[in-house]
N, C-alpha and C positions, 0 to 999 in steps of 0.2 A: 787578505793574505799580506803578509809582511814582505818589505821590499824586494830587492836585486833579482835581475834578469836569471841568475844562478838557480833561484827559485821558481820564477814565473815560468820559463822555458820547459823545464820538466812537468810542472804540474800543467800546464795547457796541453802538452802532448798528451799525458795519460787521461786528462779529462776529455779531449776528444775521442780519444779510442774508446774507453769505458762508456762515454753518453752514445756513441756510435753504434755499440753492440748491445745498448739497452740495459748497461750495469748500474749506470748512475743518471741522475738526472742532468738534463743541460744546464749550463750556468754561465753566467757572466762573470768572468775573473778580474779582480782587480788588484794590481801590484803597485806598491807605494816605494818609489824611486828615493835613496837617501839624499839628503842636501848634499850638493857637490860642493866640493872645496879644493883647493890647489893644496891644501895643507890635509893630507891622508889621515893624519892622526886627529886632526880636528874633525873631521867627516866621521870617523870612527868614534869619536867620543860622543858625537850628536846621535848617532846611531843607538850607540848603547843606552844614553839618556833617553831616547823615545821607547826604547824597547824593555827598560826595566821598571817593574813596579817599584812605586815608593815604599820602602821598609826593606828592601833587598839591595844588596851589594853584588855587582856581577863585574868582574874583570876591574877590580880596584876600585870601583866608582863609590861614590857616597851613599847613603840610603835615603836622599830626596830626591827620585830620579822623576821622569816625566811618563811613566806607563800608563798612568790614568788619564792624563792630558792627552796622550796619543790614542787613547780609545775613545774619549770623547771626540776628538776631531773626527775620528772614523765614523762614529755613529750619528753625530750632529750636524756634521758638513759633507763628510766624503760620500756616505750612502745615499743621502736625500740628494745629491747632485748626480750620483749615478742613476737613481730612481727617476730623475727627471728626463734624463737623456735616453735611458734602455729601458725595454719591457723587463723589468726585475721584480721580485718578489720574494716572500719568506718562502723557505727557511734560510738563513744566513749560513755559511761555514766559514771558520777561521783556519788557516793554515800557517804555521810558522816554523822556521828552522833554526835550531840553536839558541841564539838569543831571542829570535821572533817565536820560538817553541816555548821560551819562559812566558812571554806576554801571552800567547795561546792559551797557556794553562792557567794564567792569572784571569785570564778573560772567562774562563770556564768556571773559576771560584767565584769570581763577582760580578760578572754581567749576565743579562738575560736576552741579549740580541743573538747569541749564536747558537743554534740547535746542535750545531757538530763542530769538533775541534779536533784538528790533526796537529801533534806536535811532533815534530823531527828532531831527534837527538837532542832534547830539551835538558840543561842540566839541572835537573830536579833536585839534586842533593846539595845544592848551595845553602850556605848559611842554616847548616843543621835541618834540610829537609823544609827549608821555609814555605815552598811552592806547594809540597805536599800537605803541609798543616794547613795552608790556606783551601785547599779543595777538600780535603777532610772536613773541615768546618762548616762548610757549605752543606754537608751531608746530613748534618745535625740541626740545620735551619728548620722553621716550622714547614712550610711547604717548598722545597727544593724543585726548581724547574727541571723538566727531562732534559737529559743533555747525552750525546754521544761523544766520547773521548776516546781516542786513539792515540797511543804514544808507539812509534816506530824509533828503534834504537840502534845505535852502532858504538860509538865512545861513550855517550852519557846516556841517561834514562832516571828511571824509577829506581830507588834502592827496594830491595826485594819486600822487606817487610812492610815498607810503606805502602807499597802497591798491594800486598795481601790485605792489610787493614783496610784501605780505599774499597776493594772488592766487598770485603765482608759489611761493610757500612754503607755501601752505595743503596739508594732507593730502587725500587724496582723498576722506576721509569727511566734510570740511567743504564746506558748500554757501554761497557768499558771495554777495550783490548788492548794489548801490549806484545810487540813482538820483537825479538833482538835478532838484527840482521848481521849475521855472524861474518857474512863476506863483504862486508860494506864498511866504508870508514866516515868520519865527520864530514869530508867534502865529497863523498860519492852517494849517500844514501838518498838524495833528494829525489830521483826518478823512481826508483824502486819503492820507496817510503812514502811517496804521494800516490803511488799506484795501490798500494795495499791498504793504506789508510782510508783512500776514498772508496775502495771495494768494500771494506769492512764496515763503515759507516752506513754505506747505502745497501748493506746486505739483503734487507727486507725488501727493498725497491727493486731490485734486480730483476730481468725477465726471467733468469734461468733458474732460480728456485721458485718463481711465483707458480701458483697453480696452471696447470695445463687444461684441464677439463674438470667439471663441465665448464665449456667456454663462459657460461653466465656467472660462473663464479669468479672471473678474473678482475672486472671492473669492482666488485664489492671488495675483493681483497685489497686493490690500491685505495679504496676509499678508508679502509683500516689503516693503510701504512700511511696517508696522511694524517691521520687522527693521532698516530704514533708521533709523526713528526710535528704534530701542532701546526701544521699550515697545507694547504693544498699542494698536492704535487701530481702533474700530468704523468700518466703511465708512459714507458718508454714508446717511441714512435714506431719501432719495428713491431712491439708486440701490439700496439693498438692496430695497424696496419692488419695483421693476422688476424686480431680478433673481428674486424668488419668482414672479412673473407668468410672465417669460420661460421659467424653467425649468419651469413647469406645462405652457406651450405646446410646451416642447420634448420632454414626456413624461419628464422626469427628477424622479421624486419624491423621492428620497432627497436628491440636491442641493439641490431646492427646501425640503425640510425643514431642512436644515442653513443655508441662508440664512434661513428664517423663524426659527429659533432665535436667530440671531445679531441679527436684528432686534428680536426680542423682549427679549433680553437688554440690548441697547444702547439701545433706546427705549420699552421697556414693550411690553405686549400690544397689537397692533392693534386696532382697533374692529371690523374684519371678521374675527377670528381664528378664530370658529366656521366660517365659510364657508372661509377659507383652509386650515383643518385637514382639514375635510372633503375639498377638493379635492386636497390633496397626498395623503390617504390612498388617493382613488381612483385617483390616478396611480400610486402606489407598487404597487397590486395588478394593474397592467398589465404585459404583456412589456416589455422594453427596446425603444425606438423603432428601427424598421427603417431610417430615414432621419434623418440628423442634418446640421445646418449644416456641423460639420467634415468629416464625410465628403463632402458635395458639393463644399467648397472644396478638399477634397484629391485629387479626383479629376483625373487627368492630362489635358491637353487632347489630342486627336487630332494625328497628325502631319500635315505638308502633304499627303502621299498620300492618307492617309485621309480627310481634309477636301475633297479635290478637287472632289468634285461640290458643293460649298456655297460656294467661295470667289467672293467678287465683292459686288455690291451689289443687295440686294432691297427693293423698295418696294412699299407697300400700306397697308393700313388697319388699325387696332385698335380694337375697341368694348368699352367697359366691361358693357355690357349691352344686350339688344335694343332699349331705349328710347332709350339715349344716343347722341348724334351720334358718327360716326367721328371719329378724327384719324388724321393720315398718319404713318407710321413706316417708318423704313428701318434694315436690318440692313447692317452693314459688315463682311465677313469678308475677312481678308488674312493674308498670311505677311511677319513683320517679323522679320529677323534668323534665318531658319530655324524661327520658332515661328508657330504659328496664333493670330492675335488676333482678337476680335470686339467689335462694340458696337452698342448700340440707338442710334438717332438719331431725335428726335422732330422733325417739320417743320413749318413753318409753311405756309399756303396756298400762299405764293408760292415755296416751296422752302428758305427759310431753316433753318439748323439752330438748334433751340432747346435741346435738352438732349442730351447725350450722354453715356451709361452705358456704361462697359467691363465686359465679361463677367468674371466669376470662374470661371464653369462653361460647360463646352461638352462634349458627347459626342455621337458617332455612334450612333444608333439603328437597329434594323432597319426602322424605316418612315420614318426622316428624322433629325433632329437634335434636341437638347434643350440649352438654354443659358440663364443665367441669371447675375444679379449680386445682391449684398446689397441688402436694402431701407434705404434711408437713413433710416428710422425705425422706431420699434417698431409690429409685432412685428420681430425680428431675424432674420426668415428670409431665404431667397433667392426673388428673382423668377423663378420657375422657368417657362420657356417650353417647351411641348412640341410640336413641329411635324411634320406628315406631309407628306412629299414626293411629289405626283402630278400627272403631265402639266405639270410646271414649274412647279407652284405649290405654295407651301409655307404650309401653314394649322394651325390648332390652338387650344389656350387656354394661358394660364397660370395658375399657383397659387402660393401661398407654399410653398416648400420647406423641409423641415427643421423646420417647425413647426406645430402644430394650431391654427391661428388661428380662433377665433369671436368673431363680433361680439358687442358688449355685450347685445343682446337674445337671445344664444344661437343666432341663425341662422347658417349658415356663410356665408364671405364669396363675392361673386359671381367668377363664373369669366370674364374677360374673354377675347376671341376675338382672332384675327389672321388674315389672309389677304396674302399676299406673293407677289410675282414677280420674278425676276432681271431686272436692266436692264442690268447691267455684270459683266464675269467680270474 
């Protein structure tokens, strides 16, 4: 990242917030202070010299500036020194504002050190789109390295035609994004620009769009993310903590241990490590789970003929426990394009539909039917209803399928009950 506190402070703030929430990886942030001088003009000239690539003129400078020398200093002296003092590793990111955005864009066009580049209000238009032509030239090289480039703009930025051409010519391994911040100015976009830029280049890393189920797909997803970055990335801390707990509930001791080891290696030994390791060992001693979320979701739905006795609408009540008041529930089971589909519909007292939950599981059983849908929160099990059909009434209980969910106090969760009668076929 290029010089001054005006850049460091907002970047550090948004980086802390985004990493804490599992949207970007944790980072060591390095800012380079400008050479101090009692002569402001001399200091400013030195700054322009360092941040301007040779061949480009900025703010009236000559075309033989020190941008390459400055990048050499960063790569050959600064980064090795940082690596010796801190636990750092690839991938590297480069963030620059204004003239720093010029150098950042030039680095994207000429260097392989940085996997992601964020240019904040970089005047790419200078010297008849000199910078744009440099980056475009890289797209035509024999094997351009993968790069993630984000341009956040207020006063300056990319000319429309140049950006369109870059998007058209970019290799598939490149990720490009550009956004105009209409309510910001050249002096004010640092905070929002850094936030949006970091969030964008880490869009595939963020825990928010990452797969939530099956749990066993999460670590392989991050292995693919690391491959796309060209460097190993530890998944977000909060996500790893949840993965360990979810795998334990699913009875997958070996997978939970793998996630625990990754959590410890990336973020240090958890404060509850003794408890976690004891639980992992206990689960490892058990037989493999006989019911998994994956198996439930992979169960084929019955054919229309097999489900004929249950097609239609069923209305009744559901109770969370004996003391709680009931709430109205409707099942809607029908055939759409030759396939059976079903859904739970929570009803208001006046019959208005409040919440519709589409089924991902349906099976005809010897006594009735079982159906379910993924829980919308942790634990990531299937809300599995198991009903008995008797004298035109469908009744039973529901539970968490595919997971062994225990309440924080160690007690099992309640098993809500339901009673339904068919009202329409």
